[in-house]
N, C-alpha and C positions, 0 to 999 in steps of 0.2 A: 588654576581655578576652572570651575564649571563653565564660566563665561568664555574663557579662553578655549576650553575643550569644544564648546558648542561652536565657536567662530572657526576652529579648525575642522569641524565635522565634514568628512567627505561623503557625499550622497552615494552609497554603495548599494542602496536598496532601493525598492519601490515603495513609496508610501501611499497607502490608500486611505483617503479621508473622505468621509461623507460631506459633501459641500453643503454649507448652510448660507443663509443670506443674513446679513446684518439686520436687526430689528429696528423699526423706527424709534427715534428717541421718545416719542410721544407715549409708546407702550413698554418701554424698556422695564418699567417698574414691575410689570406684571410677569416678567420672565426670569425672576431671580433664581429659582431652584433649578437650574439646568447644569447637569454634570457633564464634564467633557472626560470620557473614559478612552482606553486604548487596550487593544488586543493584539496578537500577532501569530504569524507562521514562522516558526524557526526550523531551519535545517541543520539539527543537532547531530552529533556523532558520538557514539558511545565510547566512554572513556577519554574523549578529546577535550579535557578540562579547559586548557587554554583557549581552544577555538570556540567551545561552547560559551565560555565566559565572555569572550569577544563579542559574539552575536547578542548575548543577553544584553550586554552594554549598549549596543548599537541600537537595539529595539528601546531600550530606555531613553537614549538620547533622541531618537526619533519621536518618542511619546511626548518628552518634555518640550521638544522644539514646536510642536503642535498645541501645546498648553494642556495637555491631559495631566489629570491630577491622580490617576491609577492606571497602573500598567500590569496586565495579566499575560502570563507566559505559559507554556505547555506543561504536561506531566513530566516530572522527573527530567526537566530541562537541563539541570546542572551538569549531572554526570551523564545523561542520554538515557532515553527509556529502555533501550535494548540490551543493557549491561549483563542481564540474565545472572549466571552464576557469580559473575563478578560483584554484584550486589552482597554476596556473602563474605567478601574481604572486606576487612575493616579499612583498608586504603580507600575504597571507593567513597565511604562516608567521609572520611578524613578530608580527602580533597575536595569534596562538596562543600564542607564547611569553610575550607580555606578560601573558595570562590566566593561564597556568601559573604564572608568576613572582608574580602577585597572590596566588594561592593559598598559595604558599609564606610569602610576606611577612606575609599576614593570619592564620597560624596553622592553616589548614584541614588541614594534613598531620600535626600533632601528635598522636601517640598512635593514629593510624590510617592504614592503608596505602591511598593513593589511585591507583586504576589508571584512567588517563584515555587518551583517543583523540586524538591530533593529528598533523599532517604534520612531519616532520623531515628536513631535508637533512644527509646525512653525506658528506664526500668528493666533494661535488659531485653526488650522487645524492639524489633525493627519495623518501621511504619514507612509507608509511602505518604508523604506530607506536602502541604502547601505551608510556605513560610512568608508571612506578612512583615514587611519592612517599612518604616517611615522614620524621617529625620534620625538616622543613625541608631534606631532601636528596633528590637524585634517586638511586633504586636501581638501576635499569635501563631502558633504552629498547629495547623489543622489536619491530623492523621485522615486517610481514607478509610470510610466506613464499610465500603463493598469492594471486594477484589475480583478482578476479571480472572476466571479460571476456567476457560473453555476455549475452542478452537485452537487460535495461535498463542493464546495467553496462559501463563503459569505463574501469576503474581503470588499466590500463596506459597510458592516455593521459596520466595525470598522475603515476603513481608507478611504482617499479621493485620487482621482488621482491628480497627478501634471499636471494641464491644461496649464500652460505657458511654452510651449515647446520651447527649445532653449533659455531659459533665466536663469539668476542667480541672486541671492538675497543674502543679509546678514542675516545669522542666529546667533542669540545670544546664545552662548553656557550656559548651566546650571552651577551652581556654582561649582559643583564637577569636571566638565571638565574645567572650568577657572583656578581652583587651580591646576589641573594635567598638563595643557598644557601652561599656562601663556598667552592664547588666550582668547579674549573677544568674538570674532565672527569667522565665517568661511563662505566659499561659501555654498549655497544650491540651487540646481536646476538641469537642464538638460544640462551637459556640459561633456568634455572629459579631461583627465589628459595628459599634454604633458610633458614627462619626456625628458631627456637630449638625449635619443637615441631611444626612442619608444613612441607611443601615445597608450592610454588604456582608454576604456569606459566600462560602465556596462549596461545590460539590465537585468530584473529580472523575472525568472519563466513564468508567462503568457504572458509577451511580446514577446517572442520567438514565440508563437502560434498565434499571432495576423496578420491580413492581411497586415497591414503596420507596420511591425516589426521595432523597433529602429536600429537594425543593419544595416538595407539597407541604412538609411541616414548616419550612422556612418561610414560605409565602404566609401561612396561617399565622405565624409568629409576627408578621409584619416586615419582613425583611424585603425591602424594594429591589435590591440588586443581588442577583445569584451569578456568580462565575464558575467556569468550568475550565480547567486546564487540563488538556487531554492529550493522550497518546493514541490516536485511533487510525487504524490502517485502511488503505483503499481496498474496497471490494466492489467489483463491477455492479452498477445500479444500486449502491448502497446511500448514496449522498443524501437522497430524499427522505430516507428512514431517519437519519440523524437530524435533519433540519426539521421534520415534522414532530419528533418528540420535543425539541426545544419550543417550537412554536405552541404546541398543546399545553407545555408547561406553564407558558404564560398566557396563553389565551383563556384558560379556564380558572385562574387565579390571579392573573394580572402580574406585573413586574417586569423587571429587565433581566435578560439573559445574556452574558458575554461568554464566547467560546474562543478557546485558544487551541492550537493543534501544532505538532511537529510536521514537517513538511520535507520528504525525502527519504533516503535509504539511510539508516544510522548503522549499518553494518550487517544486515540481515536479509531474510527473504521478503521482508514487509516494507511497502512504501506507505509512508504516513502522508494523507493526502490534504493537508492543510485546511483551506476553507474556514478560517478564522471568521466569526461573525457576531452580530449584535441583534438582539430581538427584544422588542417592547410590545407588551399587551398582545402578543400573536403576531405581530408584524415585523418582518425582516427589514432592518434598516440599514446594515452594513454586511457585506460578504468579501471575503478575500479569495484569491486564486486557489484552485483545486491543485494544479499541477504547476511547477516552476523550477527553473534550474538557479534562480537566485536564492540566496541564504536567509535573508531577512524580509519580512513583508509586515508592515506595521498598520494597523486599522485604527482610526479614530473616529468617535461619533459622539454626538450631543443627545443626552438623554433627559427629557422633562420629568423630574420626579413628582411634581405635583399632578401630572397627568395619570402616573401610575395609581396615586391615591384616589383620584377621581374614578378611575376605572373599576378599582376594587371596591369602592363604595357603591357602585351601581349593581354588584353582583349580590343579591340576597342570601343564597346559599353560602357565599364566601364570608359574609359579615357573621352569620349564624355560626358557622363552623370555626371561625378564628375567634370568636368570643368564648369558646370553650376550649381552646387548644392550650396545650400544656406549655409553660414558659420555657424559653430557651436561654441558657447562659449568655452573657453579653460582655464584651470588652469595650469599654468606653475609650473613645480615641478624640482627643482635643485638635481636631482637624476637619476642614470641610472639604468635601469633593466638588462643590460648585465654587468656583472662583468669583467672589461677589464683585470684583473690580470689572470683570470682561464679560460675566454672564449675561448681562443685560444685552449685550451685542449679539448673542447667540440665539438660534431658534433651533428646536428639535430637528434631529436628522429625520428627513422624510421616509415613508415606506418605499421599498423597492422590490422588485421582482427577483425571485431566486434565479441564479444562473444555474443551469444543469447542462452538461455535455452529453451529446450522443454517446451511445456505448461504443461507437466506432472510434470516437475522438478519445474517449477514456483509455481504450487499447493502445492508441497511438502514443498518447502524452503520458500516462503513468510509467510504463516500462522504459519509455525514452528518458525520463528523469531519473528513474532508479539507474539505469545504466550509466548515466553521466556521473552520478554521485560514485556509483562503485569505480569507474574508470579513474576519476580525478583522486580518489582517495586510496586506491590500490597500489599506485605507483607504475602501473601499465601505461603503455604508450598508444594503445590502440585495441582493436577487435579483429580477430580472425573468424570468418563465418564460412562454414561449408556450404555453398549455395548450389543446390540440386536443380533449380527451375522449378520446384513444386511450391504448394501454397504455404507450406510451414516455414521453410527457410526464407521464402520471398518476404513472408510477414516480418520476420525478424530484421531482414535487410531494410525494409521500409520503416520500422521502428527506429534503426539507427539513423536512417535518413531524416526522420522526423526529429531526433535528438540533436542532429546537425543544424537543422532549421531553427531549433528553439534557442540553442547555445549562440549561433551567430546573430541572431536577433537581440539576445539578451546583453551580449558583450559590448554593443554599441553604447549602452548607457550604464552598464555595472562593470566597475573595475575588477571587481573580485572574479567574476566571470572570464574576463579578458586575461587575468593573470593565470587562472587555471588553464585556459587554452594555451597560453604560451608555454607553460611548464609540460603539460601533456604532449604537445606537438614538438617540444625541442626547441623552441624559438628563443633567442637570447635577447634580442632587442625589440623594443616596442614597435619600431618601424616594420619588423617582419610580420606583425599582424596583417598587413596588406595580403600576405599569401593566403590568408584563410578568411577572407571577408565574405565568401558565399558558402552556402551550406554544402555544395558540390566540392568546392576547395577543401573544406574542412573535413569531408568524407574522404577525400583522397588521402589525407594525412592518417585519418583514424581507423579506417575500415578496409581490410583486405578480404576480398572474397575469392573463393577457389571451387571450381567444378571440377569433381573428380570422377571422371567418368570410366566406364568399362565397355565391353563388347555388348552389354544388356542396356546400355544407355542409348536414348534416342536423340537425334538431332534436334527434335523439338524442344526438349528440356534445356540442351546446350546452349541452343540459341537464346530461349527465354533468359536462362541465367545471364548470359552476356548482356543482353540488352537492359536488363534491370540495373545490373552494376554500373553501366554507362550513365543511365538515368540518375542514379543516385550520386555518382562521382567516385565510386569505390575504385581501389585498386585491383584489378581482376586477374586471376590466373585460371589457365584452362588445361588440365592435365588429365592424361590416361594413367590408370593405375593397375593395366592388365599384367604388366611385368611382375609387378609384387604379387598379385593374386597368382600367377602362375608359378611363381616362386615357392609359395605357401604349399599349394596343392602337390607340386612335385616333391617337396620335403615329405609331405604326408605319404605319398606313393613311395618313396625311398625307405620310409621307416616301417610301413605296413604291407607294401606290395600290392595294394588296392588303390584303385582310382575312382573316387565317387563321381557321380553323373547327376545331372539336373534330372528332375522329373520328367520334363519334356522329351529327355532322351533316354528314358527308361529307368532312371534311378529310383530310389525309395524315397519316403518322406524323410528320413533321416539325412540321407545324402543331399537331398534338396535344400533343406534347412541349413545344413552346415556349409554348403556352397555360397548360399546368401549370406550368411553371417561373416564369412572370411571376407567379403567385400566391404561389408558394413565396418567390420572392426579395423580393417586396414585404413579406412578413411579417418578413423578417429586417430590413429597412431600418426599418420601423415599430417592430419590437422595441427596436433601438438608440436610436431617437429617444425613445421612451418611458423607457428606461433612464436616459437622460441628463436628461431633463426632469421626470419625476414627482416627484422630491424637491422641485424648485423649485415645482411646482404645489402641493405639499402644505406650502410655506413652510419646508422644510429644505434643509440644505446637502448636498453630496455627490453620489453617483453610484450606480447599481444595476449589479451584474453580470449580464449576460444568460446564462441556462442553456440549453444545447443538450440535445436528447434524442434523438440517434440512437443504436441499439444496435451492438453490435460485428458483427452478421451482416450488417446492411445497409451497413455501411462496407465490409466484406470483398467484399460482391456489387457494390458500387457503386450501390445502389438509394437514391439521395439526389439532390437538385439541388445542385450546386456553389453555394455562398453563398446557401443558403436558410436556414430556421431551424435547421438543423444547424451553420451557422456562429454561433458564440457565443463568450462569454469562457471558459467551462467547460462540461464535459459528464460529469457524475457516473456516467452509465450507458454511456459509450462503450466500456468494456471487458466488458460483459455481454451474454451472448447473450439471444436473444428467449425461448427455452425457460425459462432461468433467470427472466427478468424476469416470465413469466407465473405461475412458481411463487411469486415473491415477492409478487405482487399478491394472490393469495389469502391467503397468510400475513399481509401487511400489513393486508388489510380487517379481520381479527379482532384481530390483536395490536397493531396501531398505533391501531385504532379509527376506520378510514375505510371504513365499509362500502360506500361507492359504487365502491369498487375491485372488488369482486366482479362488478359488472355491466360495468365497463370490461373486465376480463380475458375475460368471456365473449364479447364482441363481436368479430366478424371484424375484424382489422387493416385499415385503409384510410387511403389519403392524402387522400381527398375532394378530388380536384384535376379530375375529370371530372363532367360533368352528371349529375344524378340522373335516374331514370326518372320517367314522367308521375305516378306515384303519391307522388313525394318519396322513394323507397327508394334505398339506395346500390347501385351497379352494380359499382364498382371495389374490388377487394381487392388488398392487397399481394402475397400468394403467386400470385394470377393474373398480376399484373404481372411477378413476378420470374421465372416460369415454373419455380419450385422451392419446397419447403416450408422454412421455418424450421429444421425438424429436420434436413432434408437439408444446409442451409447450415452447421450447427454441425458435422456430419460432414465436410463438405468442409473447413472452416476448420482443424479439429484434424489432418486428413491433410496438408494444405499446409503448416502451421507446425510442428506438434509432432511429426508423423511425417515431415516433410521430403520429401514426395511432390509430384512434378511430375505432369503429366498422365497419362503412362503408369503411374506408379507408384501414382497414386491409383485408376486403373481396375482394376489387378490386385489392390489391396487390398480394393476394393469387391466384386469378383466373389466374394470369400472371404466379406466381412462380410455381403453381403446375399443370400447363398445360401439361407438359410432363408426369405427373404421371396419367393421364386420370382420374383425380378426377372431377365429375361432379360439376357444379356451385351450385346446390341444396345440394350437401353433404358439400360442403365447407362452404356454408351458415350456416348449421347446426352445423359444427364444430366451426364457429366464434361465433354463438349466444351461444352455450354451454360454450365457454370459458368466453365470457364477463358476462354471466349470474352468472357463478361459481366466477368469479372475483369480480362482483358487491356484491354478497351475503357475500363473506368472506373478503372484503377489510378491515374491522374493525380489522382483525387479524394482519395487517401490522403494525398498531399502537403500538402492545406490542412486536414486533419482539426481540427476544435477540440480543444484540449488536455483530454484525458480521463483520468479515474481509470483506473489500470492494474489490471485484476483478472483478465482471461482470458488464458490463454497461447497463444491463436491470433490476438490482436490484429493488425490490419494497420497500426497505427501507424507512420507512416512517419518520425516525428521522431527515435525512438531505439530503438524496438523491433524493427521489421520492416523492414529496410533493403534495398529493391530498386529498380530502375529506375522512372522514372516512366512512361515510355512503353515498352510492351513489344508484341511481335507478337499480335495478338488472333485470327490464323488458326491459329497453332500448327502450322504444316504438317507437319514431320516428326513431332511428337509425335501428332497426329491419325491420320497414316498408320500409325504403329505400332500405335495403338489398333485401328484397322480390321484389320490383320493379326491382332492377337490375337484379335478376335471372329471372323474367319474361321477361324482354327485351332480355337478352342472349337466352332465350328458344324460342322466336320468330325468333331469328336469326340463329336457328338450330346449337347450340353450338357444338355438335360432328363433324360436317363437318367444322366449322369455325376453331377449334382447330387443326384438322388434316391438313387443308390447310396451317395455320400459321406455323405448325411444319415443 
C-alpha cells in the first residue's frame, strides 16, 4: 500500500520546502484557497528507463509526503531529454508508455496530479508532450507548440509542433495504458485544466523564450497557474535570463509560474542546471539548486490563488485585454488543488531573493557535476589528466578537486551518492567508506595526474604540477618522454636520411612545427596507455577516463596539435574562455583551497615545445605563437558566432568597438585578416574536438553547436578585398580626426 511505501521511504534526496508558519485559528477561514504545489530537479539519463522511473517515483513520494496536490517534472523525463535519434525508434515511446502505466498501476497518481514529460505519437505524428495523470486516469496530453531548433537543439528532427492551437482531439491510448486506466481514449491538444478551485495549464521549455509565448494567452484566458517542464542546459551567466522571463511573465499579467528542469549530464555534452523554482505575481518564492551531485531535489511551495485574482484585478490593461480574449478549450477535473482540511493552517510562501552564483563558481561546479555523472555512468574507475603545470590543465585538476569536495559532502546524507562512491572506488563494504571521507582521499582514488616533461620543459612547470597534485590529493606521476621523442625522430631520419631541426637551431617552419607536434602527440599516446593500465598496475579492475584541457579560444583559433593531449575522452573546459579560466584560477586558489593555482595563473601561458634558452628560461609563449591575445580571441569569437559576423562585418564592428583604444583601421584590418586566415586553415581541427562541456555561446564545437564546412578558403579573397576598400575609405576621411571628433 501507499502508506507502507511512504513508511519505508528512505530519504535519499534533498527536500527543498519553502517554510511557512501556521496561521492563527482566528483568521484561518480567510486562507482557504492556498494550493500546495511541487516541482523538482531530476538527474535523468537518456534511455535509462528503470532509473528514470525510480527517480520520478521518488519525486512523487517526496511531494506527497509534504502534502502537495500537484507534482511537475522535467521535459521528456521518462526516456530522458537527450535521446536524440533514439526518439525515432518505436521502442523509446513504447518503453515510455510502460513506465507511465506502471505509475498508474502502482497508485502514484492517487490523490495527486502528476505532470510528466514523454514522447507521444498521435495520428502518425510524434509530439513532445506533457501527460497529466490523476487517480489512475489520464486527464490530458498536451503537445509542445514551439520546438527548440537552434544552438544545441534539434527537436524538429524528432518531433512535430502541435499546429492546431486551442483545439482538442481524442487520443487512442496504447494497450498498456488502457489496461492500467480502464480508459480507451483521452483528450490531446492545446487546453487547460479546470479544477474545482483553480485553473492550470502547461508550456514547455522553449515556449517560454518565444515572442508569442503561450503563457500570455493563458493568462488572458484566466489561467492562474502555468507550469513549465523544461530541459534547459547550463550556459555561463544565463540563469538570470531564464528567471527574468518567468518573473516578467507573471509580473505583467499576474499568476503563478512553476518551473522544473533536468539537472545533470544525461549522456551528452550538455549539463542541465536545475534551478526548479516557483514565481507568483513577479516574485520568486522558491528556488532549487543549480548544480548538485544528488539525483532528486523536490521543491514545495504554498500559493495563494486569491492573491493572484486580486493582483490581476488591479491591472486595468489586463482586464481590458482579457475581456476580449479568445476562449481556450477546457478539461474539467473534479479535484481541488487546495486541501481544504489543512489549507487553513498554511500561509503563502514568502518572497525570496534569487541565488546567482559567480561565474567562477559556475565554472567550478557545473563541469564538476558533469564529470561525476559521466564517471559513475560510464563504468570507469577514475580520471587520468596530463598535468603540464599550466593554466588549462590546472583548471581541469581544480574542477576534479571541486567534484571530490561536492561528492564527499553529499554522501554524508545521500545514500545514492555513497553507493556510487563505493562502486566507482571499488569498495565492497560500507565500512570501507572511511577510506574516502575527505575530498583529498577521494581524489587519491579517482584522479591520476601525470607530468610528461621533455628537455624543453622548465623546472617551474614541473614543480607547479607536483604542488597542485599534492594539494588536491591526486596520485601523481612525473615522467620524461625524451626517449620516445628521440625514437620517433631517429625513425624518421632512418626512413628519409634527413634530420629535422628546431627553428632556434636553424630549422624551417615545417621542421619546427613537426618537432613540436611529435612531443604533443606522444603525450596523447602515453596518456591513453596509462589510463588503460594504471588500474591494473594498482591491482584494480576497470579503466580511467582521459581528461583533455583545451580552452574554447584555442579551439576557435586552431592553436592545438591535432591528436595531441587535447584529444581525450572528455574536456570539462572546452567551452570556457581563457579570460574566464584565469578569473576562475584566482577564485579557486582561495575558495577551493589550492593556493598553487595563484602562481599558475600569474605565469605566462606556454606550450613548452620549443627549446629553452641557455639559462633554462622559457622563450615560447602562447600569445606570441598565435599572433593575438586571448582577450582579442574572445572578442573575435563572440562576433563570429553570437553576432553572426563574417570578416567584413567583424572589421566594421571592431572599428566602432575599438575606437576608444586608438587602434587604426589598418591595424584592425590586419588583426581580423590574421584571425580569419588562422581560423580557415585550422577549421578542420574542430571536427575532431574532444567532447566538451558546453558553457560558452561562441564554442566552435562542430558536433552539434557550430555547423560549418570542414575545409574553407583561408585566403578569403573577396572578403579581404572589401576590408581593404573600407580601410581606404576611412583613410580618405582622415580617420584620426573623425575618431577624435566622435569620441
